N, C-alpha and C positions, 0 to 999 in steps of 0.2 A: 563515521562507513564503517563496516565492518565490509570487509570483501570479503571474508567467506557465506557470507549470506548470496552476493552477486554470483553470485559463482558452482551455488545450484539451481535444480532445477523445480519447479509444484509438484507436488505429490498426487491420482488425486484419491481422496480420505471417501473415507465410507459411512453408512448415514450412520447414524451414531454415534460413531467415536466421540473421543474425550477431544472437548478444548481445552487449551491451554488453563492451567491455570491464571488467579496472578501473580505468583514470583516467578510463570515459569514466560509469563509476557513484558511484567519489568523486568524482569533479565536480556528479553534479545530488546526490551521499549531501549535499552542503553546501546543497542548497535546498529540504532539505526534515527539520529539525530532532528530533530524537529520536526518527529511524528508526535501525537498523542494517544493514548486508550480512553472514552471513554469509561462513565463511571464507575459499571457494571464490570471492563475492563474486556468486555467481547467483542469492539471494533475499535481500530487504529483508525486512524485524521492528521489529514493534512491540508494545508490550505497555502495557495500562489498565487503570489502576486504577480501580474502582468501586466505591461502595457496600452493595453486594449484585448479586443474580447478576439483577434484575430489572430493574437500570438498564444490565448488563454486554448481554443481552438485545434491551433493546431501541435502545440502538448499535448495536449487529448490525444486526437489520435496519435501522437509515439504512445501512446499509456497507451490505449484502443488496441494496439503495432503487437505492443507487447505485450500484451491481455494474453491472447491471442495465441499470440508463440508461447506460454505460459501455462496458460488455459485452468488459467483463477484472473478474472469478472470484478472489476471494482467498480463504485458506484462512482461519478464520474456528474459535478455538478463545472457547468461552465457559466461565467453570467462576463461578463463586463470589465477587464481589467481581474478579474481570477478563474483559476482553476478546485476544485474544492473534489476533494480525492479521501474517499469511503473504500474500510476495509475489512471482511471478516469470512469466513469461511460456514457457507449456508449448511454444509453437509453433517454438522460435529454443531453449531449456534454460538459459534462468537469465537475466538482465535485460534490458528494453525498457524505453523511457521511457515509452511503457500504464503500469509498471509505479510511475512516478516520477508520471506526474500522478496517478492511481490514489492515493498516498501523501498529496500534500497538496491534495486534494480531501478524504478520509476524516482527514488535517489541519483546515484549515479546520471541519470541523462537532466535534470537541473545544468540548466547554468547557471557560473559561479555568479551571476551576482543577486539571488536569489541564497 
C-alpha cells in the first residue's frame, strides 16, 4: 500500500466532473493491493474474511467512522464471516482519487491476518 494515499484527504467532487480513465485507475490500483476494479473500471471493491459476524460488523463500524471523517462513503455488505466493500464516486459516475484514498486508508486498518 502506498503511504502517499493514506496521507491524503478526500475532497468534494463536482457533479459532472471527470471520472478516472482505466489507465489512471490501473495506476492507482497498483497502490492498493487486494482491491479490484470491476470490468468497466467504474467501481473498486474488496472482500474481507472474518472469523464471525460480530468481527465483520465491528470492522464495518470502523470503516463507517472513517467514511464519516472523510466524507466519502462506501457500500458495505456485512455477512457472517465476511465484509464486502465497494467504492465509487457518484458525482463523477465512476472512480475518483477519493476512492483510492479510502481504499488505502481502509487497507491500513485491516489486521495483518488478512
